[in-house]
DRENLUM-23597 format. One record per residue (C-alpha): residue in three letters; x, y, z. Coordinates in steps of 0.02 Angstrom, whole numbers, padded with zeros to 5 digits, always signed. Example, Ala and Ser with C-alpha at 12.3 -4.5 7.8 and 13.67 -1.06 7.14 Angstrom:
! DRENLUM-23597
ALA+00615-00225+00390;SER+00684-00053+00357;
This chain:
! DRENLUM-23597
MET-00159+02487+01102;GLU+00008+02498+01012;ILE+00017+02443+00830;ALA+00163+02326+00868;GLU+00062+02238+01003;ILE-00086+02217+00886;LYS+00025+02138+00754;SER+00107+02021+00879;ARG-00061+01957+00939;LEU-00134+01921+00768;SER-00108+01782+00641;ILE-00102+01843+00462;LEU-00195+01684+00411;ALA-00333+01715+00539;VAL-00354+01893+00475;ALA-00363+01831+00295;ASP-00496+01705+00346;LYS-00599+01843+00429;LEU-00586+01944+00269;GLY-00650+01797+00165;ILE-00483+01764+00079;ALA-00468+01575+00054;VAL-00289+01518+00087;ASN-00241+01346+00021;LYS-00125+01219+00103;TYR+00023+01296+00012;ARG-00014+01462+00099;LYS-00071+01543-00064;ALA-00232+01632-00112;LEU-00311+01722-00259;CYS-00263+01904-00240;PRO-00419+02011-00211;PHE-00332+02168-00276;HIS-00324+02119-00459;ASP-00403+01995-00579;ASP-00307+01842-00520;LYS-00326+01678-00616;ARG-00193+01581-00520;PRO-00154+01606-00334;SER-00019+01740-00325;LEU-00045+01806-00148;GLN+00086+01715-00041;PHE+00072+01711+00151;SER+00214+01690+00275;GLU+00168+01635+00451;ASP+00346+01665+00515;LYS+00350+01847+00459;GLN+00160+01872+00476;ILE+00150+01956+00306;CYS+00077+01922+00134;THR+00145+01974-00036;CYS+00067+01975-00209;PHE+00197+01919-00336;SER+00095+01966-00489;SER+00181+02095-00600;GLY+00012+02174-00636;CYS-00033+02206-00454;SER+00017+02355-00347;ALA-00032+02279-00179;GLY+00147+02228-00136;THR+00187+02165+00039;MET+00060+02187+00178;ASP+00050+02151+00363;ALA-00116+02114+00454;ILE-00163+02299+00470;SER-00121+02352+00293;LEU-00210+02197+00225;VAL-00369+02256+00312;GLU-00343+02434+00250;LYS-00332+02379+00068;LYS-00466+02245+00075;LEU-00597+02352+00164;ASN-00537+02519+00088;VAL-00523+02602+00261;THR-00397+02709+00353;THR-00263+02636+00468;HIS-00360+02691+00623;GLU-00520+02610+00557;ALA-00424+02450+00515;ILE-00356+02442+00694;GLN-00532+02468+00766;TRP-00600+02330+00653;LEU-00464+02208+00708;GLN-00491+02248+00893;GLN-00676+02216+00875;GLU-00663+02058+00768;PHE-00528+01977+00874;ASN-00582+02047+01043;LEU-00413+02129+01075;THR-00399+02218+01242;GLU-00264+02333+01312;SER-00114+02237+01378;THR-00063+02267+01560;GLN+00119+02251+01510;LYS+00141+02387+01381;THR+00329+02377+01386;GLU+00327+02198+01313;PRO+00224+02134+01168;ALA+00090+02012+01227;LYS+00100+01831+01166;THR-00053+01750+01089;GLU-00126+01622+01209;VAL-00238+01496+01122;ASN-00374+01411+01224;TYR-00355+01240+01143;ALA-00495+01165+01247;LYS-00615+01296+01179;VAL-00551+01271+01001;PHE-00568+01082+01015;ASN-00745+01100+01081;VAL-00790+01189+00919;PHE-00708+01050+00819;GLU-00811+00917+00910;GLY-00969+01006+00855;SER-00903+01020+00677;LEU-00873+00832+00668;LYS-01056+00796+00703;LYS-01103+00905+00554;SER-00973+00836+00432;GLU-01025+00675+00348;LYS-00860+00674+00252;ALA-00757+00674+00413;GLN-00866+00542+00493;ASN-00849+00432+00339;TYR-00659+00454+00346;LEU-00656+00389+00525;LYS-00776+00248+00487;GLY-00667+00201+00338;ARG-00531+00172+00465;ASN-00652+00070+00573;LEU-00652+00208+00704;ASN-00815+00252+00789;PRO-00826+00442+00816;ALA-00947+00413+00960;SER-00818+00314+01061;LEU-00670+00432+01036;GLU-00623+00608+01087;VAL-00605+00679+00912;GLY-00660+00831+00813;PHE-00650+00904+00637;ASN-00583+01069+00571;GLY-00666+01114+00408;THR-00629+01298+00384;ALA-00661+01366+00559;TRP-00477+01383+00603;PRO-00334+01435+00488;GLN-00219+01295+00547;MET-00245+01111+00505;LYS-00392+01136+00386;HIS-00485+00981+00328;CYS-00412+00877+00470;VAL-00487+00764+00600;ILE-00421+00835+00763;PHE-00359+00741+00917;PRO-00320+00832+01082;LEU-00149+00820+01165;LYS-00157+00837+01355;ASP-00043+00882+01499;LYS-00030+00796+01668;ASP-00180+00895+01732;ASP-00285+00822+01590;LYS-00294+00994+01508;ILE-00290+01008+01318;VAL-00127+01099+01281;SER-00105+01069+01093;LEU-00184+00977+00947;TYR-00142+00845+00818;GLY-00225+00846+00647;ARG-00243+00707+00518;SER-00291+00766+00345;ILE-00443+00682+00267;ILE-00406+00746+00092;ASN-00221+00699+00079;ASP-00188+00536+00168;LYS-00023+00491+00086;GLU+00092+00639+00105;ASN+00092+00793+00215;ASN-00050+00715+00313;HIS+00011+00747+00492;TYR-00006+00918+00573;TYR+00030+00983+00748;THR+00000+01151+00828;LYS+00152+01263+00853;ASP+00263+01220+01004;ARG+00181+01050+01024;THR+00164+00989+01202;GLY+00063+00856+01290;VAL+00028+00673+01254;TYR-00112+00571+01177;PRO-00236+00504+01229;ARG-00200+00563+01407;TRP-00064+00575+01538;PRO-00043+00399+01614;ARG-00126+00374+01782;SER-00014+00354+01934;GLY-00066+00173+01959;THR-00014+00120+01782;ARG+00078-00047+01779;THR+00086-00075+01590;LEU+00118+00059+01459;VAL+00086+00027+01272;PHE+00177+00140+01149;THR+00109+00160+00972;GLU+00193+00241+00824;SER+00051+00362+00784;VAL-00100+00448+00860;ILE-00219+00354+00743;ASP-00148+00188+00806;ALA-00168+00244+00988;ALA-00348+00295+00951;THR-00377+00122+00876;LEU-00314+00034+01034;GLU-00414+00152+01144;GLN-00572+00101+01051;LEU-00526-00085+01056;ARG-00497-00085+01244;PHE-00684-00055+01267;ASN-00740-00172+01127;ILE-00628-00323+01160;GLU-00646-00408+01327;ASN-00484-00431+01426;LEU-00374-00349+01294;PHE-00303-00231+01425;THR-00320-00219+01613;GLU-00372-00058+01701;ALA-00189-00034+01748;THR-00137-00027+01564;GLN-00120+00143+01480;ILE-00084+00189+01298;LEU+00034+00324+01236;ALA+00056+00382+01057;CYS+00230+00428+00996;TYR+00233+00559+00860;GLY+00319+00447+00732;THR+00467+00328+00752;ASN+00571+00469+00826;GLY+00428+00555+00916;PHE+00470+00516+01097;THR+00461+00690+01175;PRO+00514+00763+01345;ASP+00332+00750+01396;HIS+00334+00563+01361;GLU+00494+00547+01463;GLN+00422+00646+01608;ALA+00264+00538+01605;VAL+00364+00375+01610;LYS+00479+00433+01751;ALA+00328+00480+01858;LEU+00255+00303+01854;LYS+00312+00222+02017;TYR+00219+00059+01990;LEU+00261+00031+01806;GLU+00308-00150+01771;GLU+00316-00163+01581;ALA+00326-00052+01427;ILE+00259-00130+01266;ILE+00310-00055+01099;PHE+00180-00085+00961;PHE+00253+00001+00807;ASP+00220-00029+00621;GLY+00272-00190+00535;ASP+00406-00114+00424;ALA+00593-00078+00431;ALA+00564+00099+00499;GLY+00446+00033+00632;ARG+00567-00102+00690;GLU+00714+00019+00695;GLY+00606+00147+00787;ALA+00556+00014+00913;LYS+00737-00028+00946;LYS+00783+00156+00973;LEU+00636+00182+01089;SER+00682+00026+01189;GLU+00858+00093+01213;LYS+00789+00262+01268;LEU+00669+00180+01390;GLN+00809+00071+01460;SER+00905+00228+01503;ILE+00763+00303+01605;THR+00675+00153+01683;ASN+00712-00024+01743;VAL+00547-00103+01690;LYS+00524-00251+01573;LEU+00529-00200+01390;SER+00443-00294+01249;MET+00387-00271+01069;VAL+00231-00329+00977;ASN+00284-00409+00814;CYS+00165-00320+00694;PRO+00139-00415+00529;GLU+00242-00355+00382;GLY+00170-00201+00298;GLU+00034-00178+00429;ASP+00001-00054+00568;ILE-00123-00058+00712;ASN-00262+00029+00617;SER-00240-00072+00457;LEU-00248-00232+00560;LEU-00417-00179+00627;GLN-00479-00152+00449;SER-00418-00317+00376;HIS-00422-00443+00518;GLU-00531-00507+00658;ALA-00512-00404+00815;ASP-00450-00561+00904;ILE-00283-00542+00816;PHE-00238-00406+00942;HIS-00262-00531+01084;HIS-00143-00648+00995;LEU-00009-00520+00948;ILE-00002-00439+01120;LYS+00000-00607+01208;ASN+00147-00664+01099;ARG+00249-00503+01114;ILE+00437-00520+01108;PRO+00546-00469+01257;PHE+00694-00353+01229;SER+00854-00418+01310;PHE+00999-00301+01353;SER+01170-00340+01424;SER+01305-00235+01502;GLU+01457-00173+01407;ALA+01567-00299+01499;ASP+01450-00440+01454;GLN+01455-00388+01271;GLN+01645-00386+01272;THR+01646-00560+01347;SER+01521-00618+01218;THR+01630-00552+01078;HIS+01783-00645+01141;HIS+01686-00807+01147;HIS+01594-00779+00983;VAL+01425-00774+01069;ALA+01296-00665+00982;PRO+01272-00501+01076;SER+01100-00484+01153;ALA+01071-00297+01140;HIS+00936-00326+01011;LEU+00777-00427+00989;HIS+00779-00615+01017;ILE+00690-00620+00850;ASP+00791-00517+00730;LYS+00729-00523+00552;LEU+00620-00649+00463;HIS+00584-00600+00282;ILE+00416-00671+00229;ASN+00389-00594+00057;ASN+00393-00768-00021;PRO+00303-00899+00087;GLU+00397-01038-00005;LEU+00568-00960+00027;LEU+00579-00882+00201;PHE+00740-00794+00247;TYR+00806-00768+00424;GLU+00962-00673+00478;ASN+01039-00641+00647;GLY+01210-00559+00635;VAL+01308-00722+00618;LEU+01206-00837+00507;ASN+01090-00817+00360;VAL+00958-00956+00359;THR+00845-00994+00212;VAL+00690-01100+00246;LEU+00668-01195+00083;GLY+00486-01232+00041;GLY+00420-01130+00187;ILE+00329-01213+00331;LYS+00165-01305+00355;ILE+00043-01207+00460;SER-00053-01361+00517;GLY+00008-01483+00649;LEU+00061-01369+00791;ASP+00151-01513+00878;ARG+00293-01510+00750;LEU+00394-01383+00650;ARG+00470-01478+00504;VAL+00588-01375+00396;THR+00722-01390+00263;LEU+00860-01264+00300;LYS+01005-01188+00207;LEU+01132-01111+00327;GLU+01265-00986+00270;HIS+01395-00884+00364;LYS+01348-00701+00351;GLU+01525-00639+00314;LYS+01631-00790+00263;ASN+01561-00818+00090;HIS+01698-00942+00043;LEU+01625-01073+00162;LEU+01504-01194+00081;PRO+01323-01182+00145;LEU+01252-01318+00254;ARG+01083-01396+00206;HIS+00981-01499+00328;ASN+00804-01565+00352;LEU+00740-01578+00530;ASP+00601-01549+00655;LEU+00645-01394+00758;TYR+00545-01468+00903;ASN+00660-01621+00907;LYS+00802-01577+01025;GLY+00916-01716+00963;GLN+00900-01660+00783;VAL+00929-01477+00830;ASP+01085-01520+00934;GLN+01153-01621+00789;LEU+01126-01477+00668;CYS+01209-01351+00785;THR+01363-01463+00801;GLN+01375-01482+00611;ALA+01351-01294+00586;ALA+01490-01254+00710;GLN+01609-01370+00617;SER+01562-01322+00439;LEU+01532-01134+00457;ASP+01671-01088+00579;ILE+01558-01026+00719;SER+01539-01076+00901;THR+01407-01201+00955;PRO+01322-01069+01067;GLU+01307-00954+00916;ALA+01223-01094+00817;ILE+01106-01134+00963;TYR+01060-00950+00979;ALA+01022-00938+00793;MET+00911-01095+00796;ALA+00817-01033+00950;GLY+00784-00865+00866;LEU+00731-00950+00703;THR+00611-01065+00796;THR+00529-00921+00889;ALA+00515-00818+00729;LEU+00436-00962+00632;GLU+00312-00996+00773;GLU+00258-00815+00770;TYR+00245-00817+00580;ARG+00142-00977+00585;ASN+00024-00906+00716;ILE-00003-00749+00612;ARG-00038-00855+00458;LEU-00165-00957+00556;GLU-00252-00799+00615;ALA-00256-00732+00438;LEU-00339-00892+00376;LYS-00485-00870+00493;PRO-00636-00796+00403;LYS-00652-00613+00444;LYS-00804-00585+00552;GLU-00927-00461+00488;ASP-00912-00309+00596;LYS-01068-00244+00672;ARG-01122-00094+00574;ILE-01124+00070+00668;MET-01282+00163+00625;SER-01278+00351+00622;GLU-01396+00439+00740;ALA-01506+00491+00593;VAL-01520+00312+00528;LYS-01551+00248+00703;ARG-01694+00371+00729;GLU-01768+00325+00560;THR-01757+00139+00600;LEU-01833+00164+00772;ASP-01979+00259+00694;TYR-02002+00111+00576;LEU-02014-00012+00721;LYS-02141+00100+00808;GLU-02260+00105+00659;LYS-02438+00054+00701;GLU-02453-00060+00549;LEU-02279-00134+00571;MET-02318-00307+00500;LYS-02405-00234+00348;ARG-02262-00112+00315;THR-02133-00250+00334;LEU-02222-00364+00212;GLN-02232-00223+00084;ASP-02046-00190+00099;ILE-02002-00375+00088;ILE-02101-00393-00072;SER-02017-00234-00138;THR-01847-00319-00128;GLY-01891-00427-00277;ILE-01986-00576-00204;VAL-02133-00630-00310;GLY-02289-00695-00221;GLU-02266-00807-00068;LYS-02331-00671+00048;LEU-02372-00785+00195;ASN-02211-00884+00173;CYS-02110-00723+00168;MET-02178-00663+00335;ILE-02157-00833+00416;ALA-01976-00841+00359;TRP-01942-00661+00413;LEU-02009-00692+00588;THR-01922-00860+00603;TYR-01755-00782+00558;THR-01790-00639+00679;SER-01808-00766+00820;ARG-01620-00803+00811;LYS-01597-00663+00939;ARG-01706-00753+01066;GLU-01654-00887+01190;LYS-01762-01018+01103;PRO-01760-00979+00916;LEU-01874-01053+00785;HIS-01816-01159+00639;LEU-01877-01171+00460;MET-01883-01303+00324;CYS-01930-01254+00145;LEU-02009-01399+00050;GLY-02049-01426-00132;ALA-01997-01512-00290;SER-01833-01470-00376;GLY-01838-01305-00471;VAL-01993-01229-00388;GLY-01898-01093-00292;LYS-01878-01156-00113;THR-01693-01110-00112;TYR-01735-00944-00193;LEU-01857-00899-00053;GLN-01731-00942+00083;GLU-01594-00846-00006;LYS-01699-00689-00034;ILE-01759-00677+00147;GLY-01583-00721+00206;GLN-01519-00569+00111;LEU-01623-00459+00225;MET-01528-00520+00379;PRO-01367-00430+00436;GLU-01210-00511+00367;GLU-01134-00525+00541;ASP-01282-00629+00603;LYS-01288-00769+00474;LEU-01189-00917+00411;GLU-01226-00988+00238;ILE-01181-01170+00206;THR-01183-01279+00051;THR-01091-01431+00118;LEU-01009-01481+00283;SER-00894-01620+00342;GLU-00948-01736+00481;ASN-00862-01645+00625;ALA-00870-01468+00554;PHE-00989-01398+00684;TYR-00877-01453+00828;TYR-00733-01345+00768;PHE-00820-01178+00773;GLY-00770-01064+00916;GLN-00866-01095+01077;GLU-00975-00940+01055;GLU-00952-00915+00868;LEU-01127-00978+00825;LYS-01223-00895+00966;HIS-01383-00814+00901;LYS-01331-00846+00722;LEU-01445-00890+00576;ILE-01380-01046+00488;LEU-01439-01060+00308;ILE-01418-01232+00229;GLU-01446-01231+00042;ASP-01490-01417+00029;LEU-01499-01544+00169;ASP-01429-01673+00048;GLY-01263-01580+00061;ALA-01268-01582+00251;GLU-01317-01762+00288;ASN-01158-01788+00389;VAL-01204-01652+00514;LEU-01389-01686+00539;TYR-01362-01756+00715;PRO-01260-01610+00786;LEU-01378-01493+00695;ARG-01528-01570+00785;GLU-01435-01558+00950;LEU-01399-01374+00921;GLN-01584-01348+00885;SER-01648-01444+01036;LYS-01513-01424+01170;THR-01432-01262+01107;SER-01257-01335+01127;ILE-01150-01480+01066;SER-00990-01557+01132;LYS-00867-01689+01076;THR-00719-01768+01166;VAL-00568-01805+01056;THR-00396-01879+01086;LEU-00239-01784+01033;LYS-00052-01808+01051;ASP+00049-01674+01135;ASN+00224-01625+01075;LYS+00299-01766+01179;GLY+00189-01898+01098;ASN+00077-01920+01251;LEU-00109-01944+01222;LYS-00229-01822+01302;THR-00415-01790+01287;ILE-00496-01623+01259;THR-00680-01576+01247;LEU-00739-01467+01104;LYS-00895-01369+01149;VAL-00998-01257+01037;GLU-01141-01155+01109;GLY-01301-01092+01031;PRO-01438-01050+01021;VAL-01454-01045+00832;SER-01594-01029+00707;VAL-01580-01156+00566;SER-01659-01140+00395;SER-01642-01276+00265;CYS-01714-01335+00100;THR-01754-01510+00038;THR-01863-01606-00083;ARG-01873-01756+00035;GLU-01976-01718+00188;LYS-01993-01896+00252;LEU-01806-01931+00237;TYR-01768-01789+00358;GLU-01919-01813+00470;ASP-01821-01795+00634;ASN-01760-01625+00578;ALA-01930-01576+00505;ASN-02016-01609+00672;ARG-01914-01468+00749;CYS-01956-01345+00610;ILE-02095-01239+00539;LEU-02130-01317+00370;LEU-02154-01204+00220;TYR-02225-01275+00059;ILE-02179-01173-00093;ASP-02321-01109-00203;THR-02314-01207-00367;SER-02480-01149-00438;VAL-02504-01095-00618;GLU-02541-00918-00557;GLN-02374-00912-00466;ASP-02286-00973-00623;LYS-02362-00827-00719;ARG-02310-00701-00585;ILE-02132-00764-00585;MET-02117-00762-00775;GLU-02187-00585-00781;HIS-02056-00529-00655;GLN-01919-00615-00756;GLN-01976-00520-00910;LYS-01971-00353-00818;THR-01797-00391-00753;SER-01735-00433-00926;ALA-01812-00272-00995;GLY-01724-00168-00862;LEU-01887-00112-00782;ILE-01837-00161-00604;ASN-01757-00025-00496;ARG-01610-00118-00420;ASN-01549+00034-00323;GLU-01716+00051-00235;GLU-01715-00135-00193;SER-01541-00117-00116;LYS-01596+00030-00009;ILE-01744-00068+00058;LYS-01633-00218+00096;GLU-01513-00110+00196;LYS-01660-00032+00288;LEU-01727-00203+00338;LYS-01553-00257+00395;ASN-01547-00105+00508;VAL-01718-00151+00577;GLN-01645-00320+00626;ARG-01490-00239+00701;LEU-01593-00128+00815;LEU-01689-00273+00895;ARG-01624-00313+01069;PRO-01644-00468+01181;VAL-01798-00450+01289;THR-01904-00575+01386;VAL-02079-00606+01314;ARG-02227-00673+01412;ASN-02393-00729+01341;PRO-02531-00701+01470;TYR-02654-00795+01359;ALA-02549-00952+01335;GLN-02663-01056+01447;TYR-02809-01029+01326;ILE-02715-01099+01177;ASN-02748-01282+01136;LEU-02703-01377+00979;PRO-02831-01468+00872;GLU-02835-01653+00912;ALA-02788-01695+00734;VAL-02614-01620+00752;PHE-02475-01749+00755;LYS-02334-01732+00883;PRO-02431-01599+00980;ARG-02292-01563+01107;ARG-02170-01497+00979;THR-02306-01413+00878;MET-02372-01322+01032;LEU-02196-01262+01070;LEU-02177-01197+00891;LEU-02344-01105+00899;LEU-02310-01022+01067;SER-02134-00974+01015;PHE-02199-00899+00851;ILE-02324-00792+00947;GLU-02185-00732+01062;THR-02076-00690+00911;ILE-02213-00577+00842;THR-02217-00490+01012;PHE-02027-00480+01011;TYR-02032-00394+00841;HIS-02150-00263+00916;GLN-02035-00232+01066;TYR-02025-00044+01037;GLN-02215-00032+01044;ARG-02243-00129+01205;GLU-02236-00072+01385;VAL-02088-00144+01480;LYS-02147-00223+01642;HIS-02050-00294+01790;ASP-02074-00453+01889;TYR-02019-00405+02065;SER-02021-00585+02121;LEU-01870-00613+02009;SER-01755-00475+02069;SER-01608-00435+01958;GLY-01507-00373+02105;GLU-01553-00192+02076;GLY-01726-00204+02150;ARG-01818-00188+01985;GLY-01849-00371+01949;GLU-01846-00458+01780;ALA-01899-00346+01635;TYR-02022-00416+01508;ILE-02152-00370+01377;GLU-02320-00456+01349;SER-02405-00532+01198;THR-02569-00456+01142;VAL-02727-00530+01067;GLN-02675-00456+00900;ASP-02509-00551+00908;ILE-02601-00715+00932;GLU-02727-00677+00796;TYR-02587-00636+00673;ALA-02493-00795+00719;PHE-02648-00901+00687;LYS-02671-00816+00519;LEU-02492-00852+00465;LEU-02477-01027+00536;LYS-02646-01097+00486;GLU-02572-01188+00336;VAL-02428-01248+00443;LEU-02552-01322+00568;PHE-02641-01407+00423;SER-02478-01488+00370;LYS-02441-01541+00550;SER-02613-01624+00555;ASP-02599-01714+00389;GLU-02538-01893+00372;LEU-02481-01856+00195;THR-02324-01765+00144;GLY-02346-01594+00067;ALA-02304-01654-00108;CYS-02422-01802-00096;ARG-02563-01692-00027;LYS-02541-01570-00170;PHE-02556-01713-00296;PHE-02709-01783-00208;GLU-02800-01616-00214;GLN-02755-01596-00399;LEU-02821-01772-00429;LYS-02986-01732-00342;ALA-03008-01573-00444;HIS-02972-01664-00607;LEU-03095-01805-00572;LYS-03228-01680-00520;LYS-03202-01584-00681;GLU-03210-01744-00785;LYS-03361-01806-00682;LYS-03277-01973-00648;GLN-03279-02083-00493;SER-03128-02191-00534;PHE-02968-02180-00637;TYR-02818-02273-00707;SER-02639-02216-00674;ALA-02594-02199-00858;ALA-02737-02078-00891;ILE-02694-01972-00738;ARG-02509-01966-00784;LYS-02555-01899-00955;ALA-02685-01777-00892;LEU-02577-01703-00753;ARG-02413-01720-00853;MET-02325-01810-00711;ASN-02162-01904-00692;PRO-02206-02091-00687;ASN-02097-02124-00534;ASN-02177-01982-00435;LEU-02351-02041-00485;LYS-02312-02218-00430;ARG-02245-02156-00262;TYR-02398-02048-00227;LEU-02521-02186-00273;MET-02431-02307-00157;GLU-02435-02181-00013;LEU-02619-02142-00039;SER-02663-02326-00047;ARG-02562-02366+00108;TYR-02657-02234+00210;SER-02825-02291+00134;TYR-02859-02129+00041;LEU-02880-02233-00118;LYS-02975-02395-00147;ILE-02924-02520-00280;ASN-03075-02587-00375;GLY-02979-02711-00479;GLY-02902-02689-00651;ASN-02839-02778-00805;LYS-02673-02816-00885;PHE-02694-02678-01015;LYS-02744-02529-00905;GLY-02675-02583-00736;TYR-02765-02551-00572;GLU-02925-02451-00562;TYR-02923-02327-00416;GLN-03064-02238-00326;ILE-03057-02098-00195;ALA-03117-02162-00027;ASN-03173-01992+00046;GLU-03174-01835-00061;GLN-03215-01719+00085;GLU-03081-01775+00210;TYR-02964-01626+00186;GLU-03102-01496+00188;GLN-03165-01575+00349;LEU-02990-01569+00425;LYS-02969-01385+00380;SER-03142-01344+00444;ASP-03106-01427+00611;ILE-02944-01330+00630;ASP-03027-01165+00579;GLN-03164-01191+00708;LYS-03038-01238+00843;LEU-02932-01082+00811;GLU-03085-00970+00807;THR-03146-01043+00973;ILE-02975-01009+01051;LEU-02975-00830+00987;GLN-03150-00796+01054;ALA-03099-00863+01225;ILE-02945-00752+01227;LYS-03044-00598+01174;GLU-03171-00631+01312;ALA-03031-00648+01439;ASP-02952-00487+01375;LYS-03116-00392+01399;LYS-03125-00448+01580;VAL-02948-00385+01612;
């Protein structure tokens, strides 16, 4: 092989890389031929040489062969043999002409795809841009290839879907010099448009096109199958390949330009529209990107629904012939070879500025974004060129035709323009303000929490967690490790209740206790273990608030209400959401013509509701639908809490470890999927006769058992009911509850069943048991209220309320009294609660034995 051919087929940078010489982005490296402190070895890709510019080095200028000679200390012949072997160089069949280097970009990109999976830094870069590496065709070049180092790599393809060149986006320098292409760039991204394409969306950059490609699969109905996306390579990056692709589309109906929301983007969109007009007759339109934003930044800072809105409200380009433009000029009509909406400056919301070639319009005080049936503005109109004319100021509703016509007539007279020019300006201003208002409304919507994308490693770790044999025990340990003190049973009940939000009939929770005992704290701490995207925390709500959520915005959400006293206005719709899983309300509105019309607002569930209150009886209708949790107010619990507070103050609590466990438990919740649960032992479960409202209580108990099964979904065999065919012949899939699930449910809900069987409220029952213990300790049969208040250190009002309740239900007898000590009370039956608990224990044990016997027979 001739030396000239070897040199022509090698890259000096590739040779340096093989020799272990690290070349930086400025094409410099530390010279290996002298003690180099600062990079002095300069590489030239055009000349395929490198030169050491250090005065103390004798290396001089080297080509690929001489670089190998010096670095490996070998002869020229040995250097050539080494290069042939390392770069697999074979004899050319055309010896009279130097062979050109042909790069197999598909093979190179395949290596990059593997590199991306190994590079956490590159994956984090993409995730930081809200791009999911798993849903895109993307790779990463660390140091495997001399070109485009430290770049995420996107493939550019030809019409045969072959990768013909590459685009790189630097992950270490994202502000300048961040775009790289392979030499002699060809091809388009993400692919050559299919022949049946009817709509073509042009983006300003590859990253923006990748963003839309990902969104088309994540947002329903964003694009049809006949819509294709094409990335331009910057505002002037419409290449011959793009032109060829557009000309080949016989069924193309519309080209949409979605460039950045800045001056360069708007100017680039205009140039591209003119280019497209010269090669195709299709409809041309532009998406009005918000100021300072691009497609990818919108995904990071807004709800994904904003893309629906922006694309739906795209602006058509309108072009006219040269003759039409000449006619327009003679009659002072604004030429139409530009956007209908020209420029609306929105830097100051209180002082909007609009210009259109003839008039400059200032919107004084901005606009109100509420009340979509009107567009009230105060305007200052000025001629763009004739500064000597006094400005015209006017206040009007742009939706009132009479007022607009009056303003246009005045503007024509005062500002020396034609009436059509004034009408054109007002029409453009109205459209621009509508778009601006819509964008502002979208921005005001709370940003939905994006569903977190778990890496494969985290997913495997979480799946292993859910498959653990002692899953309930492990979960309880982790919950307690997040900083919750005591309340073990309550913690697990709350965790499972909140988990049920993913089921078709979720459970609901009500935390009860006196003020300051920690009921809100328990709800808050368990709520922190739920994914942010799955919960809604509320402190107070207006009467109709629930009706104005999106129709599916609350589906399978956990609603946390800090105090029911702050949500009294919404108790009815809240109960309806709990029971019927949907609410609706018909309201009357006026349209823009003043006509009345009715619309129905509908919000769908199901939801899981958790709330806190000190007043159980006041919210009895809501409590009947909930599992009731009574907070532990014992002296022992007080000691545990104070000890934890002391450790926290002393800095002995590992907050970082707590945060890791919280994130782990959130991932556990994220991995749970909807699945049907059946309880084959349900027919054996009966409630104790003492339970009040047995229908709802039975439903709560069965649903709680199913939720435990649901939590163990990765440990249960999936079965199919072939009598309920899903259309694919497999039937409905389901998992079954086990005896252990029922046993664990009975263990957790025993106290709840006690409370559902007790006539007394939880607070009153607690007082009554304290009273019994005190009298037993004092060896007394009767008591006076004053003595008990002092002994138990009680609030007089609370004591009075409890005594009245106990007397009303005949738990206390009044033996008489005197005017000095008041009434003398005596307990009617000291063993009534123990008897109640014993009856329930026996009933549950009987049920369990029956189920275990039935299980043995199976």
